[in-house]
N, C-alpha and C positions, 0 to 999 in steps of 0.2 A: 840049634843048641847054642847057648851063650857061654861066655867065659865065666860070668858071675851073675847072680840073681839078687834082687833086692831082699828076698827072703833070707839070704845068708847073713845079712847085717842087722844089727839092732835097730829098732825104730827109735828115731830121735825125738826127744821131748821139746825140741825147737823146730818148728815147721820148716823154716828156711834151710836149716841144715839137712832135714829129711829130703826136701825137694832137690837140693844140690847133689846129695848122694845118689838119688834115683837117676838124675840126668847124667851123672858121671858114669854110672853103670851102663846106661843105654849107649853112651858114646863108646865106651870100651868094647861093648858087644858089636857095635857097628864097625869099629876098627878091625876086630877079629874077622868079621864076615868079609870085609873088603880085602883084607890081607890074604885070606884063604882064596878068594876069587883071583887075585893077582898071581898067587903062586900056582894054582891049579890050572886056571884058564889063560894064564899069561896076559891078562887084561892090563891096560895102562894104569899107572900108579897115581894119576892126578887126583882121583877121588880119595884115595888112601892118604895121600899127602895132605889134602885139605882137612880130612877128618883128624889126622894127627895134630895138625896145627890148632884145630878147634879144641882138641883134648888138652894140649899144653896150656892154651889160654884159659880154658875152663878150670884146670887145676890151679893156675895162678890166682884166678878170681875166688875160687873156693877157699883156698888157704888164706888169702888176704881178708876175706869176710869173716872167717872163723877167728882169725887173729884180732881183727877189729873188735869183735864181740867180746873176746877174752879180755882185751885191754879195757874196754868200756866197763865191764863188770868185775874187774880186778880178779880174774881167775888166778888162783895161787900157783898153779903149775903151768903158767903161760910159757916160760922158757923151755921147758921140756917138750911141750906140745909143738911149739914153733920150731924147735930143733928137728923134730920128726918130719915136719913139713919141709924144712929146708933141705934135709938129706934126700927125701923123695924127689923133690923138684930138681935138685942138682943132678940126680941120677937120670931122671926123665930127660932133662935138657941135654945131658951128655950122650945118652942113647940116641936122641934125635939128631944131634950134630954128627955122630959117627955114621948113622944111617945115611944122612944126606951126603956126607963126605965120600963114603965108599959105595953108596948105592946098593948096599947089601941088606935085604929084608931082615936077616937074622939079627942085625944090630939093634933094631927097634922092637922087633917082634918078640925076641927073648925077654926084653924088659916088659913089654905090654902083657905078655902071657904069664908073667910072674906077678903082675900087679894085683890081680884079684886076691891072692893070698895076703898081700900087704894091706889091701883095703879092708878085708874082713877083720884082720887082727887090729888094725888101727881104729876102725870104726867101733868095734865091739869093746875094745879095752881102753881107748883114749877118748874118742869122740863121744861115746855114750855118756860117760861120767861128766865130761865137759858140758854136754847139752843139758844134763840134769842140773848141774850147778847154775848154768846160764838161765834155764827156765825158772828156777827158784828165785834168782836175783831179779829177773824180769817181773815176776809176780809181786815182788816187794816194792817195785817202783810205783 
């Protein structure tokens, strides 16, 4: 069972945004699986740490690409959308630092396990309209 499923989020009208969301969902579910194994079976955390780093880098690239597209096509609500990204990324990086500093799974897992709620809300109410706007502008080119 996963934390989140692609069916929970709106389909994007921009294919690269859709693929990014799908891969991010996959990474989150892999993190949850690894974390559960580490907690229950007391397995080493190396794979979990690597997957968490992959997730942070994925999120940074994901947000940077969306922001690039919004700027390129003069998305009118760019600042609001970017601020949502900045806050999420700041929280993710803070949770990662705290986890590394104290070695306490709860520091990062609490954040990771709350992330699906944010993703569903953000994708459905912010990314979907952004993708629709971008898709329309791309057609006009």
